[in-house]
DODOVEX-619042 format. One line per 2 residues: their letters; for each residue z, x, y of C-alpha. Coordinates in steps of 0.25 Angstrom, whole numbers, padded with zeros to 4 digits. Last residue first. Layout:
a	Z:X:Y; ...
//
This chain:
ai	0693:-0003:0337; 0689:0006:0326
sl	0677:-0001:0319; 0678:0000:0302
tk	0678:-0015:0301; 0666:-0017:0311
al	0659:-0005:0300; 0663:-0013:0289
rv	0657:-0026:0294; 0645:-0022:0298
kf	0643:-0014:0283; 0647:-0028:0276
sf	0637:-0035:0284; 0626:-0023:0281
sr	0628:-0024:0266; 0627:-0039:0265
qs	0614:-0040:0275; 0609:-0028:0266
tq	0604:-0014:0271; 0592:-0009:0275
rt	0601:0000:0284; 0615:-0001:0286
ap	0618:0011:0276; 0611:0021:0285
tf	0619:0018:0297; 0612:0012:0308
rg	0611:0021:0319; 0619:0024:0332
nv	0627:0037:0326; 0631:0026:0314
rp	0628:0013:0316; 0635:-0001:0309
ra	0627:-0012:0313; 0633:-0021:0323
ag	0641:-0034:0318; 0637:-0047:0327
pv	0638:-0057:0315; 0644:-0049:0302
sg	0633:-0052:0292; 0632:-0060:0279
ea	0638:-0060:0265; 0651:-0052:0264
vt	0650:-0039:0259; 0661:-0034:0248
lp	0667:-0018:0248; 0675:-0015:0236
gi	0689:-0008:0245; 0689:-0011:0259
sn	0704:-0009:0258; 0713:-0020:0266
rc	0725:-0015:0260; 0726:-0003:0269
lq	0725:-0013:0281; 0734:-0023:0275
sr	0746:-0013:0274; 0747:-0006:0259
cg	0748:0008:0264; 0745:0018:0255
rq	0753:0029:0260; 0745:0036:0270
wg	0737:0023:0275; 0751:0019:0280
sc	0746:0021:0295; 0735:0011:0294
qg	0727:0010:0306; 0718:0022:0302
ta	0708:0020:0312; 0697:0023:0301
fn	0701:0015:0291; 0700:0002:0297
kr	0698:-0005:0284; 0698:0003:0271
lp	0688:0010:0261; 0677:0012:0268
yl	0665:0019:0262; 0657:0029:0268
wi	0643:0035:0266; 0639:0047:0274
dk	0623:0050:0271; 0622:0066:0270
vp	0614:0076:0276; 0611:0088:0267
il	0620:0102:0270; 0617:0112:0281
qe	0611:0104:0293; 0614:0112:0307
hs	0623:0109:0316; 0633:0120:0312
ts	0646:0124:0310; 0645:0117:0296
kk	0658:0116:0287; 0656:0101:0284
gr	0642:0102:0282; 0631:0101:0291
gt	0622:0089:0285; 0624:0080:0296
tr	0630:0069:0290; 0624:0055:0288
gv	0627:0042:0291; 0637:0030:0290
ni	0632:0025:0276; 0642:0014:0270
wn	0647:0015:0257; 0646:-0001:0252
aa	0646:0004:0238; 0629:0002:0237
ky	0628:0009:0248; 0636:0022:0241
ct	0628:0019:0228; 0616:0019:0237
gr	0618:0035:0244; 0603:0037:0245
hr	0606:0049:0239; 0598:0064:0239
ef	0592:0064:0253; 0605:0055:0257
ev	0615:0065:0252; 0626:0055:0250
ft	0639:0059:0258; 0652:0050:0254
el	0664:0043:0263; 0675:0034:0259
lv	0686:0028:0267; 0700:0023:0269
pr	0706:0033:0259; 0719:0029:0253
fg	0732:0037:0254; 0742:0044:0247
yr	0735:0056:0240; 0732:0053:0224
al	0736:0038:0223; 0730:0035:0236
wd	0717:0041:0232; 0716:0035:0219
ep	0719:0020:0228; 0708:0024:0239
lq	0699:0028:0227; 0698:0016:0218
ra	0691:0005:0227; 0680:0015:0234
ak	0678:0021:0220; 0676:0008:0214
al	0665:0005:0225; 0658:0020:0222
ik	0658:0018:0207; 0651:0004:0209
sa	0640:0011:0219; 0638:0023:0208
lg	0637:0012:0197; 0627:0003:0202
ks	0615:0006:0192; 0621:0015:0181
qi	0613:0028:0178; 0625:0038:0173
wp	0618:0048:0166; 0618:0057:0180
li	0634:0055:0182; 0635:0047:0193
lf	0642:0057:0203; 0649:0055:0215
ra	0656:0067:0224; 0663:0067:0237
nn	0665:0053:0239; 0673:0057:0253
vv	0687:0051:0256; 0691:0046:0271
lq	0705:0043:0273; 0706:0060:0276
ln	0699:0058:0288; 0710:0048:0295
qq	0718:0056:0305; 0705:0066:0308
rq	0696:0053:0309; 0707:0046:0317
ae	0708:0057:0327; 0692:0060:0328
sw	0692:0044:0331; 0688:0034:0320
gv	0674:0026:0321; 0672:0025:0306
fh	0657:0026:0307; 0656:0037:0317
er	0666:0046:0309; 0657:0043:0297
ak	0645:0048:0303; 0649:0058:0311
lk	0656:0064:0299; 0669:0074:0298
wa	0678:0079:0290; 0672:0074:0276
sa	0680:0066:0268; 0690:0073:0257
gf	0686:0068:0242; 0680:0058:0232
sl	0675:0061:0221; 0665:0055:0209
la	0661:0054:0195; 0652:0046:0188
vl	0649:0039:0175; 0661:0043:0164
re	0659:0034:0153; 0673:0027:0148
ga	0671:0013:0155; 0660:0018:0167
fv	0669:0029:0172; 0670:0037:0184
ny	0677:0049:0185; 0682:0052:0199
rm	0688:0062:0208; 0699:0060:0219
qs	0701:0070:0232; 0710:0075:0242
gs	0707:0089:0246; 0695:0098:0243
mp	0684:0093:0234; 0678:0105:0224
ty	0663:0105:0225; 0655:0100:0213
gl	0638:0098:0213; 0631:0092:0223
yh	0622:0086:0213; 0631:0081:0205
yr	0630:0081:0190; 0636:0095:0186
ai	0647:0099:0197; 0650:0083:0197
ye	0652:0083:0183; 0659:0097:0181
nw	0668:0092:0193; 0673:0080:0184
lr	0674:0088:0172; 0684:0099:0179
sp	0691:0086:0185; 0693:0080:0170
at	0698:0093:0164; 0709:0097:0176
gg	0715:0084:0179; 0712:0072:0187
vp	0698:0064:0190; 0701:0049:0194
rl	0695:0039:0186; 0686:0029:0191
tl	0683:0018:0182; 0670:0009:0179
pg	0671:-0001:0169; 0659:0000:0159
le	0645:0000:0163; 0636:-0014:0164
hv	0640:-0016:0177; 0635:-0001:0181
pq	0621:-0003:0177; 0619:0002:0164
qi	0611:0016:0163; 0620:0026:0156
sa	0615:0039:0151; 0622:0047:0139
qp	0629:0059:0144; 0627:0071:0152
dt	0635:0083:0149; 0650:0084:0158
lp	0657:0087:0147; 0647:0096:0140
tp	0649:0106:0151; 0642:0109:0165
pf	0648:0121:0173; 0659:0117:0182
hp	0661:0128:0194; 0672:0131:0204
ks	0670:0140:0214; 0677:0151:0212
rp	0692:0155:0219; 0691:0167:0226
kl	0697:0179:0219; 0713:0184:0219
lq	0717:0170:0226; 0731:0171:0231
sp	0725:0172:0246; 0728:0180:0256
pl	0740:0174:0266; 0730:0167:0278
ti	0726:0172:0291; 0725:0161:0302
lg	0715:0157:0313; 0702:0164:0308
da	0695:0154:0305; 0695:0158:0291
qm	0709:0157:0291; 0709:0144:0297
rl	0701:0139:0286; 0708:0144:0274
la	0721:0136:0282; 0715:0124:0283
vr	0711:0125:0266; 0725:0128:0265
ct	0729:0117:0272; 0721:0107:0265
me	0725:0113:0252; 0741:0109:0256
ks	0738:0096:0261; 0752:0094:0258
eg	0756:0081:0249; 0760:0068:0255
np	0752:0058:0248; 0745:0056:0265
kf	0742:0073:0262; 0750:0081:0271
wa	0749:0093:0282; 0763:0091:0289
fl	0759:0103:0297; 0772:0112:0291
ec	0771:0105:0277; 0756:0108:0276
lk	0759:0122:0280; 0769:0126:0272
rs	0760:0121:0261; 0747:0129:0267
la	0756:0140:0265; 0760:0140:0252
ar	0746:0139:0248; 0744:0152:0257
kl	0754:0161:0252; 0766:0163:0261
rp	0771:0177:0260; 0770:0180:0275
nq	0778:0168:0279; 0781:0170:0293
em	0769:0174:0297; 0760:0164:0288
ld	0769:0152:0295; 0766:0160:0310
ki	0752:0158:0306; 0752:0143:0302
tq	0759:0138:0314; 0750:0147:0323
id	0738:0139:0317; 0747:0127:0319
qa	0749:0130:0334; 0735:0132:0336
sf	0732:0119:0332; 0728:0114:0319
ar	0722:0100:0316; 0720:0096:0302
ac	0706:0090:0295; 0705:0102:0287
yi	0707:0113:0298; 0705:0108:0312
m	0709:0116:0325
//
Protein backbone atom coordinates (compact mmCIF):
# COMPACT_ATOMS: atom_id res chain seq x y z
CA UNK A 1 0.00 0.00 0.00
CA UNK A 2 1.30 3.42 -0.95
CA UNK A 3 0.41 6.61 0.89
CA UNK A 4 2.04 9.98 0.13
CA UNK A 5 4.66 8.32 -2.11
CA UNK A 6 5.73 5.86 0.61
CA UNK A 7 5.04 2.12 0.67
CA UNK A 8 3.50 0.74 3.87
CA UNK A 9 3.52 -2.99 4.51
CA UNK A 10 0.98 -4.86 6.63
CA UNK A 11 3.63 -4.93 9.35
CA UNK A 12 3.97 -1.14 9.17
CA UNK A 13 0.21 -0.74 9.62
CA UNK A 14 0.34 -3.07 12.62
CA UNK A 15 3.23 -1.04 14.06
CA UNK A 16 1.07 2.10 13.85
CA UNK A 17 -1.80 0.32 15.61
CA UNK A 18 0.51 -1.02 18.34
CA UNK A 19 1.97 2.45 18.94
CA UNK A 20 -1.51 3.92 19.44
CA UNK A 21 -2.58 1.06 21.75
CA UNK A 22 0.56 1.43 23.88
CA UNK A 23 0.13 5.23 24.06
CA UNK A 24 -3.64 5.86 24.27
CA UNK A 25 -3.15 9.56 25.19
CA UNK A 26 -0.96 10.24 22.18
CA UNK A 27 -2.36 13.05 20.01
CA UNK A 28 -2.22 13.09 16.23
CA UNK A 29 0.67 15.55 15.96
CA UNK A 30 2.81 13.64 18.46
CA UNK A 31 1.89 10.36 16.76
CA UNK A 32 3.08 11.61 13.38
CA UNK A 33 6.38 12.83 14.88
CA UNK A 34 7.03 9.47 16.53
CA UNK A 35 6.21 7.59 13.34
CA UNK A 36 8.59 9.76 11.32
CA UNK A 37 11.37 8.80 13.73
CA UNK A 38 10.33 5.15 13.76
CA UNK A 39 10.15 4.86 9.97
CA UNK A 40 13.10 7.24 9.34
CA UNK A 41 10.78 9.41 7.26
CA UNK A 42 12.78 12.60 6.77
CA UNK A 43 13.29 15.31 4.20
CA UNK A 44 16.70 15.62 2.55
CA UNK A 45 17.48 18.55 4.88
CA UNK A 46 16.98 16.30 7.92
CA UNK A 47 13.56 17.60 9.01
CA UNK A 48 10.81 15.04 9.64
CA UNK A 49 7.96 14.72 7.15
CA UNK A 50 5.44 15.34 9.91
CA UNK A 51 2.69 16.91 7.80
CA UNK A 52 3.10 14.31 5.07
CA UNK A 53 2.84 11.58 7.69
CA UNK A 54 -0.32 13.16 9.08
CA UNK A 55 -1.92 13.18 5.63
CA UNK A 56 -0.95 9.52 5.18
CA UNK A 57 -2.56 8.63 8.52
CA UNK A 58 -5.78 10.40 7.56
CA UNK A 59 -5.92 8.46 4.31
CA UNK A 60 -5.28 5.18 6.13
CA UNK A 61 -8.18 5.99 8.44
CA UNK A 62 -10.40 6.83 5.45
CA UNK A 63 -9.52 3.41 3.99
CA UNK A 64 -10.50 1.71 7.26
CA UNK A 65 -6.98 0.53 8.14
CA UNK A 66 -6.57 2.45 11.41
CA UNK A 67 -8.56 4.57 13.86
CA UNK A 68 -6.83 7.78 14.87
CA UNK A 69 -7.23 9.63 18.18
CA UNK A 70 -9.99 12.26 18.12
CA UNK A 71 -9.10 15.54 16.43
CA UNK A 72 -8.35 18.49 18.71
CA UNK A 73 -10.19 20.87 16.37
CA UNK A 74 -13.58 21.84 17.78
CA UNK A 75 -14.89 22.65 14.30
CA UNK A 76 -13.58 22.01 10.78
CA UNK A 77 -11.27 24.60 9.31
CA UNK A 78 -13.00 26.94 6.91
CA UNK A 79 -11.69 27.26 3.37
CA UNK A 80 -9.20 30.11 2.93
CA UNK A 81 -10.82 33.24 1.56
CA UNK A 82 -9.03 36.35 0.33
CA UNK A 83 -11.50 39.10 -0.58
CA UNK A 84 -10.13 41.95 -2.72
CA UNK A 85 -8.65 44.94 -0.91
CA UNK A 86 -7.24 48.24 -2.24
CA UNK A 87 -3.74 46.74 -1.95
CA UNK A 88 -4.38 44.62 -5.05
CA UNK A 89 -6.37 47.16 -7.07
CA UNK A 90 -5.29 47.62 -10.73
CA UNK A 91 -2.41 50.02 -11.31
CA UNK A 92 -1.08 52.06 -14.22
CA UNK A 93 -0.50 50.00 -17.35
CA UNK A 94 2.99 49.00 -18.51
CA UNK A 95 3.38 48.28 -22.23
CA UNK A 96 7.13 48.57 -22.81
CA UNK A 97 8.97 45.46 -24.05
CA UNK A 98 10.92 43.60 -21.42
CA UNK A 99 14.32 45.02 -22.43
CA UNK A 100 13.04 48.52 -21.60
CA UNK A 101 11.91 47.59 -18.08
CA UNK A 102 14.01 47.78 -14.94
CA UNK A 103 16.09 44.78 -13.80
CA UNK A 104 13.97 41.70 -13.09
CA UNK A 105 14.24 40.20 -9.60
CA UNK A 106 12.48 37.19 -8.11
CA UNK A 107 11.90 37.73 -4.39
CA UNK A 108 10.77 34.78 -2.26
CA UNK A 109 7.57 35.44 -0.34
CA UNK A 110 7.96 35.24 3.44
CA UNK A 111 6.04 36.45 6.47
CA UNK A 112 2.33 36.60 7.20
CA UNK A 113 1.46 39.92 5.53
CA UNK A 114 3.42 39.33 2.27
CA UNK A 115 2.05 35.78 2.11
CA UNK A 116 -1.54 36.94 2.47
CA UNK A 117 -1.01 39.65 -0.16
CA UNK A 118 0.42 37.09 -2.60
CA UNK A 119 -2.60 34.85 -2.00
CA UNK A 120 -4.94 37.78 -2.58
CA UNK A 121 -3.36 38.63 -5.94
CA UNK A 122 -3.68 35.01 -7.08
CA UNK A 123 -7.25 34.69 -5.81
CA UNK A 124 -8.26 37.92 -7.53
CA UNK A 125 -6.50 37.70 -10.89
CA UNK A 126 -5.53 34.08 -11.68
CA UNK A 127 -8.22 32.21 -13.61
CA UNK A 128 -7.75 29.13 -11.37
CA UNK A 129 -7.93 31.21 -8.22
CA UNK A 130 -6.12 30.40 -4.99
CA UNK A 131 -5.68 26.89 -3.63
CA UNK A 132 -3.31 26.10 -0.74
CA UNK A 133 -0.18 24.13 -1.60
CA UNK A 134 1.00 21.29 0.60
CA UNK A 135 4.52 20.06 1.13
CA UNK A 136 7.67 21.74 -0.18
CA UNK A 137 7.01 25.00 -1.98
CA UNK A 138 8.42 28.34 -3.09
CA UNK A 139 6.45 31.46 -3.93
CA UNK A 140 7.89 34.51 -5.66
CA UNK A 141 6.99 38.11 -6.32
CA UNK A 142 8.60 39.32 -9.55
CA UNK A 143 9.70 42.95 -9.75
CA UNK A 144 10.88 45.08 -12.66
CA UNK A 145 12.92 47.59 -10.76
CA UNK A 146 10.60 48.26 -7.80
CA UNK A 147 7.38 47.62 -9.71
CA UNK A 148 5.53 44.34 -9.07
CA UNK A 149 4.82 42.72 -12.44
CA UNK A 150 4.19 39.02 -11.81
CA UNK A 151 3.77 36.23 -9.25
CA UNK A 152 4.59 32.56 -9.48
CA UNK A 153 4.82 29.48 -7.28
CA UNK A 154 6.44 26.06 -7.32
CA UNK A 155 5.42 22.97 -5.36
CA UNK A 156 5.14 19.20 -5.35
CA UNK A 157 5.00 17.38 -8.68
CA UNK A 158 2.20 15.19 -9.98
CA UNK A 159 2.33 11.63 -8.67
CA UNK A 160 2.05 9.92 -12.06
CA UNK A 161 2.07 11.26 -15.62
CA UNK A 162 2.30 8.78 -18.46
CA UNK A 163 3.78 11.26 -20.93
CA UNK A 164 6.34 12.52 -18.40
CA UNK A 165 7.41 9.02 -17.42
CA UNK A 166 7.72 8.05 -21.09
CA UNK A 167 9.83 11.09 -21.86
CA UNK A 168 12.14 10.66 -18.86
CA UNK A 169 12.45 6.92 -19.42
CA UNK A 170 12.86 6.00 -15.77
CA UNK A 171 11.71 2.79 -14.14
CA UNK A 172 8.99 2.66 -11.49
CA UNK A 173 11.65 2.32 -8.79
CA UNK A 174 13.55 5.32 -10.15
CA UNK A 175 10.36 7.36 -10.31
CA UNK A 176 9.47 6.66 -6.69
CA UNK A 177 13.02 7.37 -5.54
CA UNK A 178 13.52 10.60 -7.49
CA UNK A 179 10.02 12.09 -7.77
CA UNK A 180 10.72 14.68 -5.07
CA UNK A 181 13.37 16.12 -7.41
CA UNK A 182 10.59 17.13 -9.81
CA UNK A 183 9.00 20.48 -8.97
CA UNK A 184 5.72 21.77 -10.39
CA UNK A 185 5.17 25.36 -11.52
CA UNK A 186 1.74 25.58 -9.90
CA UNK A 187 0.87 29.22 -10.60
CA UNK A 188 2.21 31.86 -12.98
CA UNK A 189 0.48 35.22 -13.11
CA UNK A 190 1.47 38.27 -15.12
CA UNK A 191 -0.62 41.06 -13.61
CA UNK A 192 -3.40 42.10 -16.03
CA UNK A 193 -2.14 45.66 -16.43
CA UNK A 194 1.35 44.47 -17.42
CA UNK A 195 1.61 43.96 -21.19
CA UNK A 196 5.32 43.64 -21.81
CA UNK A 197 6.49 41.62 -24.80
CA UNK A 198 8.96 38.88 -23.83
CA UNK A 199 8.40 39.32 -20.09
CA UNK A 200 6.86 35.90 -19.35
CA UNK A 201 9.59 33.84 -21.00
CA UNK A 202 12.32 35.93 -19.39
CA UNK A 203 10.77 35.36 -15.95
CA UNK A 204 10.65 31.60 -16.60
CA UNK A 205 14.30 31.57 -17.65
CA UNK A 206 15.32 33.53 -14.55
CA UNK A 207 13.24 31.24 -12.31
CA UNK A 208 14.94 28.16 -13.77
CA UNK A 209 18.31 29.61 -12.77
CA UNK A 210 17.32 30.83 -9.30
CA UNK A 211 14.93 28.16 -8.05
CA UNK A 212 17.48 25.32 -7.61
CA UNK A 213 19.60 27.44 -5.26
CA UNK A 214 16.60 28.73 -3.31
CA UNK A 215 15.26 25.18 -3.00
CA UNK A 216 18.64 23.96 -1.80
CA UNK A 217 18.80 26.69 0.83
CA UNK A 218 15.30 25.90 2.12
CA UNK A 219 15.06 22.12 1.74
CA UNK A 220 18.62 20.84 1.44
CA UNK A 221 18.60 19.61 -2.16
CA UNK A 222 18.31 20.91 -5.71
CA UNK A 223 15.41 19.92 -7.98
CA UNK A 224 16.44 18.56 -11.36
CA UNK A 225 13.26 18.83 -13.42
CA UNK A 226 10.44 21.40 -13.65
CA UNK A 227 6.95 20.60 -14.88
CA UNK A 228 3.76 22.54 -15.49
CA UNK A 229 0.31 22.08 -17.02
CA UNK A 230 -1.36 24.39 -19.53
CA UNK A 231 -5.01 24.20 -20.59
CA UNK A 232 -4.44 24.04 -24.34
CA UNK A 233 -7.97 25.25 -25.14
CA UNK A 234 -7.29 28.42 -23.13
CA UNK A 235 -3.54 29.00 -23.62
CA UNK A 236 -0.98 27.84 -26.19
CA UNK A 237 1.95 27.80 -23.78
CA UNK A 238 3.89 30.22 -25.98
CA UNK A 239 5.97 31.62 -23.11
CA UNK A 240 7.04 28.13 -22.01
CA UNK A 241 8.03 27.24 -25.55
CA UNK A 242 9.99 30.49 -25.84
CA UNK A 243 11.80 29.65 -22.58
CA UNK A 244 12.84 26.23 -24.01
CA UNK A 245 10.39 24.11 -22.04
CA UNK A 246 9.40 20.91 -23.84
CA UNK A 247 5.82 19.84 -24.56
CA UNK A 248 5.79 16.06 -24.01
CA UNK A 249 2.08 15.29 -24.30
CA UNK A 250 -1.24 15.82 -22.57
CA UNK A 251 -2.99 14.73 -19.41
CA UNK A 252 -6.05 12.50 -19.54
CA UNK A 253 -8.26 14.92 -17.66
CA UNK A 254 -9.15 12.38 -14.97
CA UNK A 255 -7.57 14.24 -12.07
CA UNK A 256 -5.12 12.83 -9.55
CA UNK A 257 -7.76 11.35 -7.23
CA UNK A 258 -10.09 9.88 -9.85
CA UNK A 259 -10.95 6.17 -9.73
CA UNK A 260 -12.68 6.15 -13.14
CA UNK A 261 -11.41 6.46 -16.71
CA UNK A 262 -13.72 9.35 -17.60
CA UNK A 263 -12.56 12.91 -18.18
CA UNK A 264 -13.51 15.03 -15.17
CA UNK A 265 -11.33 18.14 -15.58
CA UNK A 266 -9.88 20.00 -18.60
CA UNK A 267 -7.17 18.20 -20.53
CA UNK A 268 -3.83 20.01 -20.27
CA UNK A 269 -0.53 20.10 -22.13
CA UNK A 270 2.44 18.84 -20.09
CA UNK A 271 5.57 21.01 -20.29
CA UNK A 272 8.94 19.96 -18.82
CA UNK A 273 12.22 21.78 -18.24
CA UNK A 274 15.31 19.74 -17.23
CA UNK A 275 17.64 21.53 -14.83
CA UNK A 276 20.43 18.94 -14.85
CA UNK A 277 21.72 16.21 -17.11
CA UNK A 278 21.17 12.54 -16.28
CA UNK A 279 18.53 13.41 -13.68
CA UNK A 280 16.40 10.33 -14.35
CA UNK A 281 18.95 7.77 -13.19
CA UNK A 282 19.86 9.53 -9.94
CA UNK A 283 23.50 8.54 -10.62
CA UNK A 284 24.97 11.06 -8.19
CA UNK A 285 24.66 9.85 -4.60
CA UNK A 286 25.48 13.28 -3.17
CA UNK A 287 22.54 15.31 -4.48
CA UNK A 288 20.77 15.30 -1.13
CA UNK A 289 23.39 17.48 0.52
CA UNK A 290 24.16 19.88 -2.32
CA UNK A 291 26.72 17.71 -4.06
CA UNK A 292 29.57 19.54 -5.78
CA UNK A 293 30.50 16.68 -8.12
CA UNK A 294 31.00 17.40 -11.84
CA UNK A 295 27.62 15.85 -12.61
CA UNK A 296 25.77 18.12 -10.21
CA UNK A 297 27.73 21.19 -11.32
CA UNK A 298 26.87 20.47 -14.94
CA UNK A 299 23.50 22.21 -14.74
CA UNK A 300 21.75 23.03 -17.97
CA UNK A 301 20.80 26.42 -16.55
CA UNK A 302 20.08 29.09 -19.16
CA UNK A 303 19.72 27.03 -22.34
CA UNK A 304 21.52 27.87 -25.54
CA UNK A 305 20.99 26.37 -28.97
CA UNK A 306 23.89 25.41 -31.21
CA UNK A 307 23.65 25.91 -34.98
CA UNK A 308 23.01 22.91 -37.15
CA UNK A 309 21.42 19.55 -36.52
CA UNK A 310 22.54 16.30 -34.92
CA UNK A 311 23.38 13.80 -37.70
CA UNK A 312 21.48 10.55 -37.47
CA UNK A 313 19.30 11.64 -34.53
CA UNK A 314 15.64 10.69 -34.52
CA UNK A 315 12.91 13.13 -33.59
CA UNK A 316 11.70 12.65 -30.02
CA UNK A 317 8.39 10.80 -29.81
CA UNK A 318 5.78 10.41 -27.09
CA UNK A 319 3.49 7.40 -27.36
CA UNK A 320 4.58 6.78 -30.93
CA UNK A 321 3.87 10.27 -32.24
CA UNK A 322 5.81 13.48 -32.65
CA UNK A 323 5.59 15.74 -29.60
CA UNK A 324 3.65 19.01 -30.11
CA UNK A 325 6.75 20.99 -29.14
CA UNK A 326 8.75 19.58 -32.09
CA UNK A 327 6.08 20.24 -34.72
CA UNK A 328 6.39 23.33 -36.91
CA UNK A 329 9.52 24.48 -35.14
CA UNK A 330 12.73 25.98 -36.44
CA UNK A 331 15.85 23.94 -37.24
CA UNK A 332 17.66 25.54 -34.29
CA UNK A 333 14.94 24.67 -31.77
CA UNK A 334 14.55 21.16 -33.22
CA UNK A 335 18.30 20.54 -32.98
CA UNK A 336 18.30 21.48 -29.31
CA UNK A 337 15.39 19.21 -28.43
CA UNK A 338 17.01 16.22 -30.16
CA UNK A 339 20.28 16.77 -28.29
CA UNK A 340 18.41 17.13 -24.99
CA UNK A 341 16.39 13.96 -25.55
CA UNK A 342 19.62 12.02 -26.21
CA UNK A 343 21.20 13.47 -23.05
CA UNK A 344 18.30 12.31 -20.89
CA UNK A 345 18.14 8.76 -22.25
CA UNK A 346 19.00 5.90 -19.93
CA UNK A 347 21.45 3.25 -21.07
